Steps between C-alpha positions, in 0.01 A plus 500: 500500500646839400539793739216698341251211509246495781238243595157547344334544840726795588442661160121460534503650852710795380265555203188482719652755738526752215151444360221737609216382721169425331285814499799736527453817293743737330480821297598464135552746212234493230741535209730227369819654637585417863614800701557603859281700735689821427398499132160666457368431853170673413435285192219241529616163632349158495461274802596134456425210733694173527266204448759237586615459141510842333443873561139580403381860444229596749456875456632842401598786731553872441869497593775308677395610850140387441618170349735438795219576746276254315771236491580521871758641739794294371432559131819699457717219635629288215650159541851515367694173511842565646794273424603258770800595708818377335333462160608838365770498234846594613602861459719553195856620541542874445629611162872550496653604167792288388681789332570813706321804364672837517307813428683715235 
């Protein structure tokens, strides 16, 4: 078994820990381009609900603040998977030129 392989049970538990709870809601932009909360916060937003399999649209709000209020108190918190400790790539060596450079 290689170093980066993990048992299926551990992978499934890690995946289930990142998945939203059924019925969880989130604000979503209405256009096709994903963007953050700082881009057009007063533009209409949709509200999506997790049905256990996919995000389903459930309504439209006037702006981000109204959509976040509709979605719940923790709507702004996004689940971001962080790398496991020790799994980050090693830092590259700093660039050191092989030929000395002298300014004319």
